[in-house]
C-alpha positions as a LaTeX table, in Angstrom:
\begin{tabular}{lrrr}
\hline
Residue & $x$ (\AA) & $y$ (\AA) & $z$ (\AA) \\
\hline
Unk1 & 99.01 & 94.23 & 105.64 \\
Unk2 & 99.22 & 97.20 & 108.77 \\
Unk3 & 101.25 & 100.59 & 107.35 \\
Unk4 & 103.78 & 99.36 & 109.22 \\
Unk5 & 104.92 & 96.57 & 107.96 \\
Unk6 & 107.37 & 96.92 & 104.73 \\
Unk7 & 107.09 & 94.96 & 101.71 \\
Unk8 & 109.91 & 92.29 & 101.18 \\
Unk9 & 111.60 & 94.73 & 98.40 \\
Unk10 & 110.70 & 98.27 & 100.12 \\
Unk11 & 113.65 & 100.39 & 99.79 \\
Unk12 & 115.78 & 97.76 & 98.34 \\
Unk13 & 118.28 & 98.23 & 95.48 \\
Unk14 & 118.25 & 95.98 & 92.28 \\
Unk15 & 120.42 & 96.61 & 89.42 \\
Unk16 & 119.33 & 95.14 & 86.33 \\
Unk17 & 120.69 & 94.41 & 82.71 \\
Unk18 & 118.92 & 94.65 & 79.57 \\
Unk19 & 115.91 & 96.62 & 81.53 \\
Unk20 & 115.05 & 98.94 & 79.48 \\
Unk21 & 112.04 & 96.75 & 78.20 \\
Unk22 & 111.23 & 92.92 & 78.14 \\
Unk23 & 111.62 & 90.65 & 81.27 \\
Unk24 & 114.19 & 93.39 & 82.93 \\
Unk25 & 111.52 & 95.41 & 82.65 \\
Unk26 & 109.04 & 93.77 & 84.10 \\
Unk27 & 111.22 & 92.40 & 86.86 \\
Unk28 & 111.52 & 95.99 & 87.99 \\
Unk29 & 107.58 & 97.25 & 88.00 \\
Unk30 & 107.03 & 93.90 & 90.02 \\
Unk31 & 109.50 & 95.69 & 92.86 \\
Unk32 & 108.61 & 98.83 & 92.09 \\
Unk33 & 105.29 & 97.58 & 93.17 \\
Unk34 & 107.46 & 96.83 & 96.82 \\
Unk35 & 109.14 & 100.51 & 96.60 \\
Unk36 & 112.05 & 99.51 & 95.56 \\
Unk37 & 115.59 & 101.11 & 94.07 \\
Unk38 & 115.82 & 100.25 & 90.41 \\
Unk39 & 118.62 & 100.95 & 88.20 \\
Unk40 & 117.61 & 100.31 & 85.28 \\
Unk41 & 121.41 & 99.08 & 82.94 \\
Unk42 & 120.93 & 98.85 & 79.37 \\
Unk43 & 122.41 & 100.15 & 76.12 \\
Unk44 & 119.50 & 101.95 & 74.73 \\
Unk45 & 119.38 & 105.97 & 75.47 \\
Unk46 & 117.36 & 106.47 & 72.14 \\
Unk47 & 114.55 & 105.34 & 70.74 \\
Unk48 & 114.71 & 102.09 & 68.27 \\
Unk49 & 111.33 & 101.57 & 65.74 \\
Unk50 & 112.49 & 98.15 & 65.80 \\
Unk51 & 113.11 & 97.18 & 69.44 \\
Unk52 & 110.75 & 99.72 & 71.65 \\
Unk53 & 111.67 & 101.41 & 74.75 \\
Unk54 & 115.00 & 103.05 & 76.69 \\
Unk55 & 116.33 & 103.45 & 79.64 \\
Unk56 & 114.37 & 106.71 & 80.25 \\
Unk57 & 111.30 & 105.24 & 79.24 \\
Unk58 & 111.30 & 101.95 & 81.51 \\
Unk59 & 112.96 & 104.14 & 84.79 \\
Unk60 & 109.30 & 106.31 & 83.93 \\
Unk61 & 107.44 & 102.55 & 84.00 \\
Unk62 & 108.79 & 101.68 & 86.82 \\
Unk63 & 108.42 & 105.24 & 88.81 \\
Unk64 & 104.81 & 104.56 & 87.60 \\
Unk65 & 105.00 & 101.27 & 89.09 \\
Unk66 & 105.64 & 102.90 & 93.15 \\
Unk67 & 110.13 & 102.50 & 92.50 \\
Unk68 & 112.82 & 104.71 & 92.08 \\
Unk69 & 114.23 & 104.79 & 88.86 \\
Unk70 & 117.52 & 105.33 & 88.03 \\
Unk71 & 118.31 & 105.27 & 84.26 \\
Unk72 & 122.06 & 103.92 & 83.32 \\
Unk73 & 123.76 & 103.64 & 80.02 \\
Unk74 & 125.65 & 100.31 & 80.47 \\
Unk75 & 126.99 & 98.00 & 77.91 \\
Unk76 & 127.75 & 94.89 & 79.29 \\
Unk77 & 130.85 & 94.22 & 77.19 \\
Unk78 & 132.19 & 97.26 & 78.12 \\
Unk79 & 133.80 & 96.47 & 81.78 \\
Unk80 & 134.12 & 100.13 & 82.25 \\
Unk81 & 131.02 & 101.14 & 81.56 \\
Unk82 & 130.13 & 98.03 & 84.38 \\
Unk83 & 132.33 & 99.82 & 86.65 \\
Unk84 & 130.76 & 103.42 & 86.21 \\
Unk85 & 127.30 & 102.05 & 86.17 \\
Unk86 & 127.44 & 100.15 & 89.60 \\
Unk87 & 129.53 & 103.32 & 90.82 \\
Unk88 & 126.58 & 105.17 & 89.76 \\
Unk89 & 124.26 & 103.23 & 91.42 \\
Unk90 & 126.04 & 102.60 & 94.61 \\
Unk91 & 126.61 & 106.67 & 95.08 \\
Unk92 & 123.00 & 106.99 & 94.44 \\
Unk93 & 121.10 & 104.49 & 96.70 \\
Unk94 & 123.75 & 103.88 & 98.95 \\
Unk95 & 124.27 & 100.26 & 97.73 \\
Unk96 & 122.98 & 97.01 & 95.68 \\
Unk97 & 120.95 & 94.26 & 97.23 \\
Unk98 & 120.09 & 92.64 & 94.23 \\
Unk99 & 122.14 & 92.00 & 90.51 \\
Unk100 & 119.63 & 90.85 & 88.38 \\
Unk101 & 121.71 & 89.33 & 85.09 \\
Unk102 & 118.92 & 89.85 & 82.09 \\
Unk103 & 121.54 & 91.27 & 79.08 \\
Unk104 & 121.58 & 88.67 & 76.71 \\
Unk105 & 121.90 & 88.73 & 72.64 \\
Unk106 & 120.54 & 85.66 & 70.76 \\
Unk107 & 120.40 & 84.09 & 67.52 \\
Unk108 & 119.19 & 81.13 & 66.75 \\
Unk109 & 121.67 & 79.80 & 63.82 \\
Unk110 & 123.21 & 76.99 & 62.91 \\
Unk111 & 126.91 & 76.31 & 62.73 \\
Unk112 & 127.58 & 77.04 & 59.21 \\
Unk113 & 125.21 & 80.20 & 59.50 \\
Unk114 & 126.89 & 81.93 & 62.52 \\
Unk115 & 129.63 & 84.48 & 61.85 \\
Unk116 & 132.34 & 85.65 & 64.10 \\
Unk117 & 130.78 & 88.80 & 65.09 \\
Unk118 & 127.10 & 87.22 & 65.87 \\
Unk119 & 129.06 & 84.76 & 67.87 \\
Unk120 & 131.23 & 87.14 & 69.80 \\
Unk121 & 128.30 & 89.26 & 70.34 \\
Unk122 & 126.57 & 86.71 & 72.08 \\
Unk123 & 129.12 & 85.29 & 74.60 \\
Unk124 & 130.87 & 88.71 & 76.02 \\
Unk125 & 126.70 & 89.65 & 76.04 \\
Unk126 & 125.41 & 86.87 & 78.27 \\
Unk127 & 128.29 & 84.75 & 79.60 \\
Unk128 & 131.08 & 87.64 & 79.93 \\
Unk129 & 128.82 & 90.32 & 80.50 \\
Unk130 & 126.94 & 88.20 & 83.01 \\
Unk131 & 130.56 & 87.70 & 85.19 \\
Unk132 & 131.89 & 91.13 & 84.98 \\
Unk133 & 128.54 & 92.58 & 86.30 \\
Unk134 & 129.11 & 90.21 & 88.90 \\
Unk135 & 132.47 & 90.53 & 89.83 \\
Unk136 & 131.88 & 94.37 & 90.28 \\
Unk137 & 128.41 & 93.87 & 92.49 \\
Unk138 & 129.79 & 91.19 & 94.92 \\
Unk139 & 132.09 & 94.24 & 96.96 \\
Unk140 & 128.55 & 96.01 & 97.64 \\
Unk141 & 126.24 & 92.45 & 97.50 \\
Unk142 & 128.75 & 91.50 & 100.65 \\
Unk143 & 127.27 & 94.59 & 102.42 \\
Unk144 & 123.56 & 93.81 & 102.03 \\
Unk145 & 121.20 & 91.99 & 104.14 \\
Unk146 & 119.76 & 89.82 & 102.35 \\
Unk147 & 121.80 & 89.59 & 98.86 \\
Unk148 & 121.15 & 87.82 & 95.57 \\
Unk149 & 122.90 & 87.28 & 92.20 \\
Unk150 & 119.77 & 86.67 & 89.97 \\
Unk151 & 120.92 & 84.90 & 86.11 \\
Unk152 & 118.05 & 84.76 & 83.33 \\
Unk153 & 119.63 & 80.95 & 82.01 \\
Unk154 & 118.87 & 77.89 & 81.58 \\
Unk155 & 119.09 & 74.55 & 83.90 \\
Unk156 & 122.52 & 72.95 & 83.67 \\
Unk157 & 121.47 & 69.83 & 83.94 \\
Unk158 & 118.81 & 69.44 & 80.90 \\
Unk159 & 121.99 & 70.58 & 78.76 \\
Unk160 & 121.99 & 67.98 & 75.87 \\
Unk161 & 122.76 & 67.73 & 72.31 \\
Unk162 & 118.93 & 68.25 & 71.44 \\
Unk163 & 119.50 & 71.60 & 72.68 \\
Unk164 & 123.08 & 72.72 & 71.49 \\
Unk165 & 122.77 & 70.97 & 67.90 \\
Unk166 & 120.20 & 73.17 & 66.27 \\
Unk167 & 121.62 & 76.56 & 67.64 \\
Unk168 & 125.02 & 75.58 & 68.94 \\
Unk169 & 126.71 & 79.40 & 69.44 \\
Unk170 & 123.61 & 80.95 & 71.53 \\
Unk171 & 123.05 & 77.45 & 73.17 \\
Unk172 & 126.79 & 77.63 & 74.70 \\
Unk173 & 126.61 & 81.59 & 75.51 \\
Unk174 & 123.44 & 80.54 & 77.83 \\
Unk175 & 124.61 & 77.86 & 79.15 \\
Unk176 & 128.16 & 80.01 & 80.04 \\
Unk177 & 125.59 & 82.42 & 81.86 \\
Unk178 & 124.96 & 79.12 & 83.89 \\
Unk179 & 128.15 & 77.82 & 84.76 \\
Unk180 & 128.24 & 81.74 & 85.99 \\
Unk181 & 125.20 & 80.90 & 88.31 \\
Unk182 & 126.93 & 77.72 & 89.79 \\
Unk183 & 130.28 & 78.79 & 90.00 \\
Unk184 & 128.78 & 81.99 & 91.82 \\
Unk185 & 126.93 & 79.57 & 94.06 \\
Unk186 & 130.04 & 77.82 & 95.46 \\
Unk187 & 132.67 & 80.88 & 95.79 \\
Unk188 & 129.77 & 83.16 & 97.26 \\
Unk189 & 128.16 & 81.07 & 100.13 \\
Unk190 & 130.36 & 81.76 & 102.68 \\
Unk191 & 129.47 & 85.42 & 102.10 \\
Unk192 & 125.83 & 84.55 & 102.16 \\
Unk193 & 125.37 & 85.91 & 98.53 \\
Unk194 & 123.03 & 83.71 & 96.33 \\
Unk195 & 123.45 & 82.99 & 92.84 \\
Unk196 & 120.47 & 81.25 & 91.47 \\
Unk197 & 119.20 & 80.86 & 87.70 \\
Unk198 & 115.59 & 81.31 & 86.16 \\
Unk199 & 114.23 & 80.38 & 82.82 \\
Unk200 & 110.35 & 80.06 & 81.02 \\
Unk201 & 108.53 & 76.69 & 81.00 \\
Unk202 & 107.37 & 78.54 & 77.70 \\
Unk203 & 107.80 & 80.95 & 75.24 \\
Unk204 & 107.72 & 84.50 & 76.36 \\
Unk205 & 106.51 & 87.53 & 74.14 \\
Unk206 & 109.40 & 89.67 & 73.95 \\
Unk207 & 110.69 & 92.39 & 70.95 \\
Unk208 & 113.11 & 89.18 & 70.47 \\
Unk209 & 111.15 & 86.23 & 70.01 \\
Unk210 & 108.64 & 88.88 & 67.73 \\
Unk211 & 111.60 & 89.21 & 65.31 \\
Unk212 & 112.37 & 85.53 & 64.80 \\
Unk213 & 111.08 & 84.13 & 61.49 \\
Unk214 & 107.42 & 84.50 & 62.20 \\
Unk215 & 107.83 & 85.79 & 65.66 \\
Unk216 & 104.11 & 87.51 & 65.29 \\
Unk217 & 102.79 & 84.48 & 65.39 \\
Unk218 & 104.86 & 82.74 & 67.79 \\
Unk219 & 104.06 & 84.94 & 70.51 \\
Unk220 & 99.85 & 83.93 & 70.34 \\
Unk221 & 101.34 & 81.19 & 71.85 \\
Unk222 & 103.24 & 82.64 & 74.65 \\
Unk223 & 103.32 & 84.34 & 78.05 \\
Unk224 & 103.62 & 87.76 & 79.16 \\
Unk225 & 106.66 & 88.81 & 81.24 \\
Unk226 & 105.15 & 89.02 & 84.16 \\
Unk227 & 104.69 & 85.38 & 84.61 \\
Unk228 & 109.25 & 85.72 & 85.03 \\
Unk229 & 109.23 & 88.99 & 86.96 \\
Unk230 & 106.59 & 86.86 & 89.41 \\
Unk231 & 108.73 & 83.91 & 90.17 \\
Unk232 & 112.02 & 86.57 & 90.32 \\
Unk233 & 110.29 & 87.94 & 93.23 \\
Unk234 & 109.42 & 84.99 & 94.64 \\
Unk235 & 113.00 & 84.03 & 94.62 \\
Unk236 & 114.89 & 87.64 & 94.97 \\
Unk237 & 112.45 & 87.75 & 98.73 \\
Unk238 & 113.38 & 84.39 & 100.09 \\
Unk239 & 116.71 & 83.85 & 102.14 \\
Unk240 & 119.89 & 84.23 & 100.28 \\
Unk241 & 121.52 & 81.87 & 102.70 \\
Unk242 & 119.06 & 78.74 & 102.26 \\
Unk243 & 118.49 & 79.59 & 98.77 \\
Unk244 & 121.31 & 79.32 & 96.68 \\
Unk245 & 122.71 & 77.32 & 93.45 \\
Unk246 & 119.20 & 77.07 & 92.35 \\
Unk247 & 117.48 & 76.66 & 88.70 \\
Unk248 & 114.69 & 77.60 & 88.59 \\
Unk249 & 111.85 & 77.05 & 86.13 \\
Unk250 & 109.22 & 80.08 & 86.20 \\
Unk251 & 106.01 & 78.59 & 86.26 \\
Unk252 & 107.33 & 76.03 & 88.93 \\
Unk253 & 108.36 & 78.57 & 91.42 \\
Unk254 & 104.53 & 80.04 & 91.12 \\
Unk255 & 103.28 & 76.92 & 92.03 \\
Unk256 & 104.92 & 76.44 & 95.42 \\
Unk257 & 104.12 & 79.86 & 95.92 \\
Unk258 & 100.56 & 78.89 & 95.44 \\
Unk259 & 100.14 & 80.72 & 92.05 \\
Unk260 & 98.21 & 77.90 & 90.51 \\
Unk261 & 96.19 & 80.55 & 88.01 \\
Unk262 & 98.35 & 81.04 & 84.93 \\
Unk263 & 96.71 & 81.58 & 82.45 \\
Unk264 & 96.39 & 85.23 & 83.14 \\
Unk265 & 99.84 & 84.99 & 81.72 \\
Unk266 & 98.73 & 83.73 & 78.75 \\
Unk267 & 99.17 & 86.66 & 76.10 \\
Unk268 & 96.08 & 84.58 & 74.30 \\
Unk269 & 94.18 & 83.17 & 76.72 \\
Unk270 & 93.09 & 79.49 & 75.34 \\
Unk271 & 95.66 & 79.22 & 72.69 \\
Unk272 & 97.97 & 76.33 & 73.23 \\
Unk273 & 101.53 & 77.31 & 74.86 \\
Unk274 & 104.92 & 76.75 & 72.95 \\
Unk275 & 107.05 & 75.41 & 75.25 \\
Unk276 & 110.60 & 77.54 & 75.43 \\
Unk277 & 113.74 & 75.78 & 74.24 \\
Unk278 & 116.48 & 73.92 & 76.95 \\
Unk279 & 114.15 & 72.31 & 79.25 \\
Unk280 & 112.88 & 68.87 & 78.37 \\
\hline
\end{tabular}
């Protein structure tokens, strides 16, 4: 690539929720490699011994990867914080090109073991958070050259009792995120704003997974969050007008892009991989 040629996300502004660690951070770092502006939007302002990483440490990593970062405290359950974060992003970078709905709350519990507080948390963060983030980003995305909304949620076509039964409250909240994708794709088609979802084929090594019962052993059979970030990159660099309403799976996106060496993403190369939920 010549010096005159710009990388696809160079100068673009990505607003990523839940970007202080894990998949959100990796998507930010991948975009930063192109010279993107990345808004690190999350609740974590101070270190938590159980969940390492803050919006400030993430911003530092993104800038070290070649991007320009803005750390913004944003609890997606609070519409006022959403509006304030969006306004700060627009004031700092002049607009928003891409929204990544990555923030998510997880509780793999049966119906009888799910408390109302936990149920509300998952639905407020996952479904409502994605909806209201989109609501306040849309006016700015309309002004972007190739606007995308990418949500980390599973394919609706594979929704079944197999996946709803074992973790009903969590599954409901994740499928509500996918409904946001389907609805926005239809609603925003006249504006040329793409709305898609992305889900990993296998378990991903994240802090949330490590804190599940047996999580430290589980991640030995997982892939790193880089695979999701690389897949997200290949989606977000497509034409928004020609790519919307899709439910992508990470390894399918990469194979379509000609990337067949997926062993590079394994936490422990050679180990059998643990399939993720919500995919038959």
